[in-house]
BALOBA-1460 file (C-alpha; in Angstrom, 3 decimals):
// residues 130
<rec num="1" residu="m" x="110.905" y="95.457" z="59.980"/>
<rec num="2" residu="a" x="108.144" y="97.332" z="58.119"/>
<rec num="3" residu="s" x="105.695" y="94.464" z="58.567"/>
<rec num="4" residu="s" x="106.138" y="94.541" z="62.359"/>
<rec num="5" residu="k" x="105.327" y="98.258" z="62.327"/>
<rec num="6" residu="v" x="102.184" y="97.581" z="60.274"/>
<rec num="7" residu="g" x="101.156" y="94.916" z="62.780"/>
<rec num="8" residu="s" x="101.851" y="97.182" z="65.741"/>
<rec num="9" residu="i" x="99.576" y="99.963" z="64.467"/>
<rec num="10" residu="g" x="96.769" y="97.445" z="63.989"/>
<rec num="11" residu="e" x="97.294" y="96.047" z="67.467"/>
<rec num="12" residu="y" x="97.364" y="99.577" z="68.880"/>
<rec num="13" residu="i" x="94.103" y="100.491" z="67.127"/>
<rec num="14" residu="r" x="92.464" y="97.287" z="68.396"/>
<rec num="15" residu="e" x="93.676" y="98.046" z="71.939"/>
<rec num="16" residu="q" x="92.303" y="101.600" z="71.800"/>
<rec num="17" residu="r" x="89.001" y="100.361" z="70.362"/>
<rec num="18" residu="t" x="88.713" y="97.743" z="73.105"/>
<rec num="19" residu="r" x="89.465" y="100.348" z="75.783"/>
<rec num="20" residu="a" x="86.795" y="102.603" z="74.294"/>
<rec num="21" residu="k" x="84.411" y="99.623" z="74.485"/>
<rec num="22" residu="i" x="83.264" y="99.901" z="70.882"/>
<rec num="23" residu="s" x="82.942" y="97.134" z="68.350"/>
<rec num="24" residu="l" x="84.796" y="96.932" z="65.062"/>
<rec num="25" residu="r" x="81.519" y="97.610" z="63.254"/>
<rec num="26" residu="q" x="80.820" y="100.696" z="65.401"/>
<rec num="27" residu="l" x="84.299" y="102.087" z="64.720"/>
<rec num="28" residu="a" x="83.855" y="101.415" z="61.021"/>
<rec num="29" residu="d" x="80.544" y="103.326" z="61.067"/>
<rec num="30" residu="v" x="81.799" y="106.387" z="62.974"/>
<rec num="31" residu="s" x="85.086" y="106.603" z="61.083"/>
<rec num="32" residu="g" x="83.622" y="106.024" z="57.622"/>
<rec num="33" residu="i" x="85.939" y="103.097" z="56.894"/>
<rec num="34" residu="s" x="84.615" y="99.771" z="55.682"/>
<rec num="35" residu="n" x="84.383" y="97.032" z="58.268"/>
<rec num="36" residu="p" x="86.531" y="94.552" z="56.234"/>
<rec num="37" residu="y" x="89.266" y="97.140" z="55.614"/>
<rec num="38" residu="l" x="89.364" y="98.133" z="59.282"/>
<rec num="39" residu="s" x="89.569" y="94.457" z="60.237"/>
<rec num="40" residu="q" x="92.540" y="94.000" z="57.879"/>
<rec num="41" residu="i" x="94.282" y="97.000" z="59.441"/>
<rec num="42" residu="e" x="93.780" y="95.601" z="62.941"/>
<rec num="43" residu="r" x="95.124" y="92.215" z="61.888"/>
<rec num="44" residu="g" x="98.212" y="93.821" z="60.339"/>
<rec num="45" residu="l" x="97.324" y="92.874" z="56.775"/>
<rec num="46" residu="r" x="96.992" y="96.461" z="55.518"/>
<rec num="47" residu="k" x="99.028" y="99.578" z="56.163"/>
<rec num="48" residu="p" x="96.676" y="102.541" z="56.610"/>
<rec num="49" residu="s" x="97.421" y="105.922" z="55.056"/>
<rec num="50" residu="a" x="97.656" y="109.092" z="57.134"/>
<rec num="51" residu="e" x="94.116" y="110.012" z="56.008"/>
<rec num="52" residu="i" x="92.718" y="106.667" z="57.152"/>
<rec num="53" residu="l" x="94.546" y="107.004" z="60.477"/>
<rec num="54" residu="q" x="93.010" y="110.434" z="60.928"/>
<rec num="55" residu="q" x="89.516" y="109.001" z="60.353"/>
<rec num="56" residu="i" x="90.221" y="106.195" z="62.824"/>
<rec num="57" residu="a" x="91.524" y="108.704" z="65.395"/>
<rec num="58" residu="k" x="88.322" y="110.735" z="65.084"/>
<rec num="59" residu="g" x="86.268" y="107.575" z="65.502"/>
<rec num="60" residu="l" x="88.241" y="106.588" z="68.606"/>
<rec num="61" residu="r" x="88.337" y="110.175" z="69.887"/>
<rec num="62" residu="i" x="92.093" y="110.112" z="70.265"/>
<rec num="63" residu="s" x="94.762" y="112.294" z="68.719"/>
<rec num="64" residu="a" x="95.773" y="111.496" z="65.167"/>
<rec num="65" residu="e" x="99.331" y="112.281" z="66.254"/>
<rec num="66" residu="a" x="99.303" y="109.238" z="68.559"/>
<rec num="67" residu="l" x="98.386" y="107.009" z="65.617"/>
<rec num="68" residu="y" x="100.943" y="108.677" z="63.325"/>
<rec num="69" residu="i" x="103.682" y="108.031" z="65.899"/>
<rec num="70" residu="q" x="102.589" y="104.423" z="66.368"/>
<rec num="71" residu="a" x="102.528" y="103.904" z="62.587"/>
<rec num="72" residu="g" x="105.983" y="105.438" z="62.187"/>
<rec num="73" residu="i" x="104.738" y="108.415" z="60.166"/>
<rec num="74" residu="l" x="105.864" y="110.886" z="62.854"/>
<rec num="75" residu="e" x="108.748" y="110.719" z="65.280"/>
<rec num="76" residu="e" x="107.773" y="110.788" z="68.928"/>
<rec num="77" residu="r" x="108.712" y="114.164" z="70.326"/>
<rec num="78" residu="e" x="110.422" y="114.707" z="73.615"/>
<rec num="79" residu="a" x="108.159" y="115.921" z="76.393"/>
<rec num="80" residu="d" x="108.795" y="119.502" z="77.453"/>
<rec num="81" residu="t" x="108.140" y="118.905" z="81.142"/>
<rec num="82" residu="d" x="107.973" y="116.122" z="83.696"/>
<rec num="83" residu="v" x="104.187" y="116.550" z="83.800"/>
<rec num="84" residu="e" x="103.880" y="115.971" z="80.058"/>
<rec num="85" residu="a" x="106.237" y="112.996" z="80.190"/>
<rec num="86" residu="a" x="104.288" y="111.443" z="83.056"/>
<rec num="87" residu="l" x="100.972" y="111.866" z="81.238"/>
<rec num="88" residu="r" x="102.307" y="110.413" z="78.003"/>
<rec num="89" residu="a" x="103.873" y="107.451" z="79.847"/>
<rec num="90" residu="d" x="100.768" y="106.567" z="81.855"/>
<rec num="91" residu="l" x="99.628" y="103.109" z="80.777"/>
<rec num="92" residu="i" x="96.190" y="103.305" z="82.390"/>
<rec num="93" residu="l" x="94.925" y="106.466" z="80.675"/>
<rec num="94" residu="t" x="93.529" y="106.241" z="77.156"/>
<rec num="95" residu="e" x="95.087" y="108.358" z="74.425"/>
<rec num="96" residu="r" x="92.014" y="110.592" z="74.473"/>
<rec num="97" residu="q" x="92.307" y="111.129" z="78.243"/>
<rec num="98" residu="k" x="96.010" y="111.897" z="77.917"/>
<rec num="99" residu="q" x="95.335" y="114.415" z="75.154"/>
<rec num="100" residu="v" x="92.595" y="116.165" z="77.148"/>
<rec num="101" residu="l" x="94.830" y="116.444" z="80.216"/>
<rec num="102" residu="l" x="97.753" y="117.693" z="78.117"/>
<rec num="103" residu="d" x="95.519" y="120.275" z="76.433"/>
<rec num="104" residu="i" x="94.317" y="121.581" z="79.799"/>
<rec num="105" residu="y" x="97.829" y="121.631" z="81.252"/>
<rec num="106" residu="l" x="99.269" y="123.434" z="78.232"/>
<rec num="107" residu="s" x="96.411" y="125.957" z="78.201"/>
<rec num="108" residu="f" x="97.179" y="126.857" z="81.837"/>
<rec num="109" residu="r" x="100.865" y="127.243" z="81.024"/>
<rec num="110" residu="k" x="100.093" y="129.415" z="78.006"/>
<rec num="111" residu="e" x="97.695" y="131.539" z="80.043"/>
<rec num="112" residu="n" x="100.372" y="132.126" z="82.670"/>
<rec num="113" residu="e" x="103.042" y="132.892" z="80.069"/>
<rec num="114" residu="l" x="100.759" y="135.400" z="78.346"/>
<rec num="115" residu="a" x="100.009" y="137.076" z="81.661"/>
<rec num="116" residu="d" x="103.761" y="137.103" z="82.386"/>
<rec num="117" residu="v" x="102.969" y="136.569" z="86.045"/>
<rec num="118" residu="p" x="105.900" y="135.706" z="88.327"/>
<rec num="119" residu="s" x="105.394" y="132.181" z="89.682"/>
<rec num="120" residu="e" x="105.292" y="133.298" z="93.337"/>
<rec num="121" residu="h" x="102.168" y="135.372" z="92.546"/>
<rec num="122" residu="l" x="100.242" y="132.705" z="90.646"/>
<rec num="123" residu="t" x="98.514" y="131.312" z="93.735"/>
<rec num="124" residu="e" x="97.545" y="134.746" z="95.028"/>
<rec num="125" residu="g" x="95.964" y="135.775" z="91.724"/>
<rec num="126" residu="k" x="94.024" y="132.547" z="91.346"/>
<rec num="127" residu="e" x="92.664" y="132.713" z="94.910"/>
<rec num="128" residu="e" x="91.339" y="136.244" z="94.409"/>
<rec num="129" residu="v" x="89.489" y="135.237" z="91.225"/>
<rec num="130" residu="g" x="87.950" y="132.061" z="92.719"/>
């Protein structure tokens, strides 16, 4: 069972790299990981540590959390809202795009919670500002 998880993280990294349209060598350069080691990870021959996954995530410009979940280091958390669940489930968006959209969405929610504005007045307040 553990070997299939190792393989799946490598496949996931390869998929994200391909979507980002960068070569293995380019990812190795930007993440600071050797090309042969990164190749072994993608082929499922090596199990990367959390630190290596973080470097790969930075190189791919995706969240490290996504890689940790895929590698089985973290449990996938339940989405708080339908919007979050829909974004996380979208198969077309890259992990980086999902994370950016989630960050924007959550920042708007936090802003509204901090303002403690009743929902029926949200539109009025936004129209006056814009």
